[in-house]
C-alpha positions as CSV (number, residue, x, y, z in Angstrom):
1,M,151.5,92.8,198.6
2,T,152.7,90.1,196.1
3,A,150.5,91.4,193.2
4,T,151.8,94.9,193.9
5,L,155.3,93.6,193.9
6,E,154.8,91.8,190.6
7,S,153.3,94.9,189.0
8,S,156.1,97.0,190.2
9,Q,158.6,94.5,188.7
10,G,157.0,94.6,185.2
11,I,155.5,91.1,185.4
12,A,151.9,90.9,183.9
13,P,149.2,89.3,185.9
14,E,148.3,85.7,185.2
15,S,144.9,86.7,183.7
16,V,146.5,89.0,181.2
17,R,148.9,86.3,180.0
18,L,146.1,83.8,179.7
19,T,144.2,86.3,177.6
20,E,147.1,86.8,175.3
21,M,147.7,83.1,174.9
22,A,144.0,82.6,174.1
23,E,144.2,85.3,171.4
24,Q,147.3,83.7,169.9
25,L,145.6,80.3,169.9
26,D,142.6,81.8,168.1
27,F,144.8,83.4,165.5
28,I,146.7,80.1,165.0
29,T,143.4,78.2,164.7
30,A,142.1,80.7,162.2
31,E,145.3,80.3,160.1
32,L,145.0,76.6,160.2
33,R,141.4,76.7,159.2
34,E,142.3,79.0,156.2
35,Q,145.1,76.7,155.1
36,Q,142.8,73.8,155.4
37,R,140.2,75.6,153.3
38,V,142.8,76.5,150.7
39,R,144.0,72.9,150.6
40,E,140.4,71.7,150.2
41,S,139.8,74.2,147.4
42,A,143.0,73.1,145.6
43,T,142.0,69.5,146.0
44,A,138.6,70.2,144.5
45,L,140.1,72.2,141.7
46,V,142.6,69.3,140.9
47,H,139.7,66.9,141.1
48,D,137.7,69.0,138.6
49,L,140.6,69.6,136.3
50,A,141.7,66.0,136.3
51,P,139.4,64.9,133.4
52,V,140.3,68.0,131.4
53,S,144.0,67.5,131.9
54,A,143.6,63.8,130.9
55,A,141.8,64.8,127.7
56,V,144.4,67.5,126.9
57,M,147.3,65.1,127.6
58,S,145.6,62.5,125.4
59,R,145.2,64.9,122.6
60,L,148.7,66.3,122.9
61,T,150.1,62.7,122.9
62,S,148.1,61.9,119.8
63,E,149.3,65.1,118.0
64,L,152.9,64.5,119.1
65,A,152.7,60.9,117.9
66,D,151.8,62.2,114.4
67,L,154.9,64.3,114.5
68,D,157.1,61.5,115.6
69,G,160.1,61.4,113.3
70,A,159.2,64.6,111.5
71,I,160.5,66.9,114.2
72,T,163.5,66.2,116.4
73,L,165.0,67.9,119.4
74,D,167.6,69.5,117.2
75,D,164.9,71.1,115.1
76,V,163.2,72.5,118.2
77,G,166.6,73.8,119.4
78,K,167.3,75.4,116.1
79,L,163.8,77.0,116.2
80,A,164.4,78.4,119.7
81,K,167.8,79.7,118.6
82,T,166.3,81.4,115.5
83,L,163.5,83.0,117.6
84,A,166.1,84.3,120.1
85,L,168.2,85.8,117.4
86,N,165.3,87.4,115.6
87,V,163.4,88.6,118.7
88,N,163.9,92.2,117.7
89,R,162.5,91.6,114.2
90,L,159.5,89.8,115.7
91,N,158.9,92.8,118.0
92,A,159.1,95.1,115.0
93,L,156.6,92.9,113.1
94,L,154.3,92.8,116.0
95,A,154.5,96.6,116.3
96,Q,153.6,96.9,112.6
97,L,150.7,94.5,113.0
98,E,149.4,96.6,115.9
99,S,149.8,99.7,113.7
100,M,147.9,97.9,110.9
101,A,145.2,96.9,113.3
102,A,144.8,100.5,114.5
103,L,144.7,101.7,110.9
104,T,142.1,99.0,110.0
105,S,140.0,100.1,112.9
106,A,140.2,103.7,111.9
107,L,139.3,102.8,108.3
108,N,136.4,100.8,109.5
109,E,135.2,103.8,111.4
110,L,135.5,106.0,108.3
111,A,134.0,103.4,105.9
112,G,130.5,103.8,107.3
113,P,130.2,107.6,106.5
114,A,132.1,107.1,103.2
115,M,129.7,104.4,102.0
116,S,126.7,106.5,103.1
117,M,128.1,109.5,101.1
118,A,128.8,107.3,98.1
119,T,125.3,105.8,98.2
120,E,123.8,109.2,98.4
121,K,125.9,110.4,95.4
122,L,125.0,107.4,93.4
123,Q,121.3,107.9,94.2
124,E,121.6,111.5,93.1
125,F,123.3,110.6,89.8
126,D,120.5,108.0,89.2
127,N,117.8,110.6,89.9
128,K,119.5,113.0,87.5
129,G,119.6,110.3,84.8
130,Y,123.3,109.7,84.5
131,F,122.9,105.9,84.6
132,A,120.1,106.0,82.1
133,F,122.2,108.1,79.8
134,A,125.1,105.7,80.2
135,R,122.9,102.8,79.3
136,Q,121.6,104.5,76.2
137,G,125.1,105.7,75.3
138,A,126.3,102.1,75.5
139,A,123.5,101.1,73.2
140,I,124.5,103.8,70.8
141,A,128.1,102.8,70.9
142,D,127.1,99.2,70.2
143,H,125.0,100.3,67.2
144,V,127.8,102.4,65.9
145,V,130.4,99.6,66.3
146,T,128.1,97.0,64.5
147,S,127.3,99.5,61.7
148,F,130.9,100.0,60.6
149,S,133.2,97.5,59.0
150,E,137.0,97.3,59.6
151,D,137.6,99.1,56.3
152,D,135.3,101.9,57.4
153,V,137.2,102.3,60.7
154,K,140.5,102.3,58.8
155,A,139.2,105.0,56.4
156,L,138.0,107.0,59.4
157,G,141.5,106.7,61.0
158,D,143.1,108.0,57.8
159,N,140.8,111.0,57.6
160,V,140.4,111.7,61.3
161,V,142.6,114.8,61.1
162,L,140.6,116.2,58.2
163,I,137.4,115.4,60.1
164,L,138.6,117.2,63.2
165,Q,139.7,120.2,61.2
166,T,136.2,120.3,59.5
167,V,134.5,120.0,62.9
168,K,136.7,122.8,64.2
169,E,135.7,125.1,61.3
170,M,132.1,124.2,61.6
171,T,132.0,125.0,65.3
172,Q,133.3,128.5,64.9
173,P,130.9,131.1,66.4
174,E,130.1,132.8,63.1
175,V,129.4,129.5,61.3
176,M,127.2,128.3,64.2
177,T,125.4,131.6,64.2
178,M,124.8,131.4,60.4
179,M,123.6,127.9,60.7
180,R,121.2,128.7,63.5
181,R,119.8,131.7,61.6
182,T,119.5,129.6,58.5
183,A,117.6,126.9,60.4
184,I,115.3,129.5,62.0
185,T,114.6,131.0,58.5
186,A,114.0,127.6,57.0
187,Q,111.4,126.8,59.7
188,G,109.5,129.9,58.8
189,V,109.6,129.5,55.0
190,D,106.5,127.5,54.8
191,D,104.5,130.2,56.7
192,S,106.0,133.2,54.8
193,Y,105.9,131.6,51.3
194,A,102.7,129.6,51.3
195,E,102.3,131.0,47.8
196,P,105.3,131.1,45.5
197,P,106.6,134.6,45.0
198,S,106.4,136.2,41.5
199,T,109.5,136.9,39.4
200,I,109.1,140.6,40.0
201,A,109.0,140.0,43.8
202,L,112.2,138.0,43.5
203,L,113.8,140.7,41.5
204,K,112.8,143.3,44.1
205,Q,114.6,141.2,46.7
206,M,117.8,141.4,44.6
207,R,118.0,145.0,45.6
208,D,118.5,144.0,49.2
209,P,122.3,143.9,50.1
210,E,121.8,141.0,52.4
211,V,120.2,139.0,49.7
212,R,123.0,139.7,47.2
213,R,125.6,138.9,49.9
214,G,123.8,135.5,50.6
215,L,123.6,134.8,46.9
216,A,127.3,135.5,46.5
217,R,128.1,133.1,49.3
218,T,125.8,130.5,47.8
219,L,127.5,130.9,44.4
220,N,130.9,130.5,46.1
221,I,129.7,127.3,47.7
222,L,128.4,126.0,44.4
223,R,131.8,126.9,42.8
224,T,133.6,125.0,45.5
225,L,131.4,121.9,45.0
226,G,131.9,122.1,41.3
227,S,135.7,122.3,41.6
228,E,135.7,119.3,44.1
229,T,133.6,117.3,41.6
230,S,136.0,118.1,38.8
231,A,139.0,117.1,40.9
232,N,137.4,113.8,41.9
233,L,136.5,113.0,38.3
234,A,140.1,113.7,37.3
235,I,141.4,111.4,40.0
236,A,139.0,108.6,39.0
237,T,140.0,109.0,35.4
238,K,143.7,108.6,36.2
239,K,143.0,105.5,38.2
240,D,141.1,104.0,35.3
């Protein structure tokens, strides 16, 4: 009757309250054990770090002793103030450094394929003989330089325009064609004229228009050479 009355009045039975108290005690015990474990861990960590901290403090004290008198609290305060005033600039510099680091990373990634391509090209040039030609060209240039004196180079500079004009005239298509045909003809002269032709044979060739035209050109060349020789002799006579 009493238990029924207590249940109807909202009062928990004694066993239920004991169970709740036991659960609370278990929770409190677990919390105390966890706190004790944390304290023990912190104590062990402090014990382990104590030698390291002592070494760090000793080194820091030694370094600060070296700076004694060189740096004052005013200097430190000024530095802190300067850093605070230039924090935006420092942030901008750090952003630039990050950009440069990213650019360097990208360039490093591209450097590998670029170096491989350059190596392949250099190997290709070497196989084709570019480097051998350059070495021989350097040897030719050295030979040319050692073969001419300063006066020769000066004379070359005074006449370089005339030389270039002469080369320009010599490299005209008709002149090059004539020189090539002349060279081919000269190579076959020994085979065609193993025996010297007679005077009558030479006179017969005079009836060929091409022969007469070539003879006329040869006479013009001889006339030009004669006039240049006369002019040079006249200049030499005036100088004497």
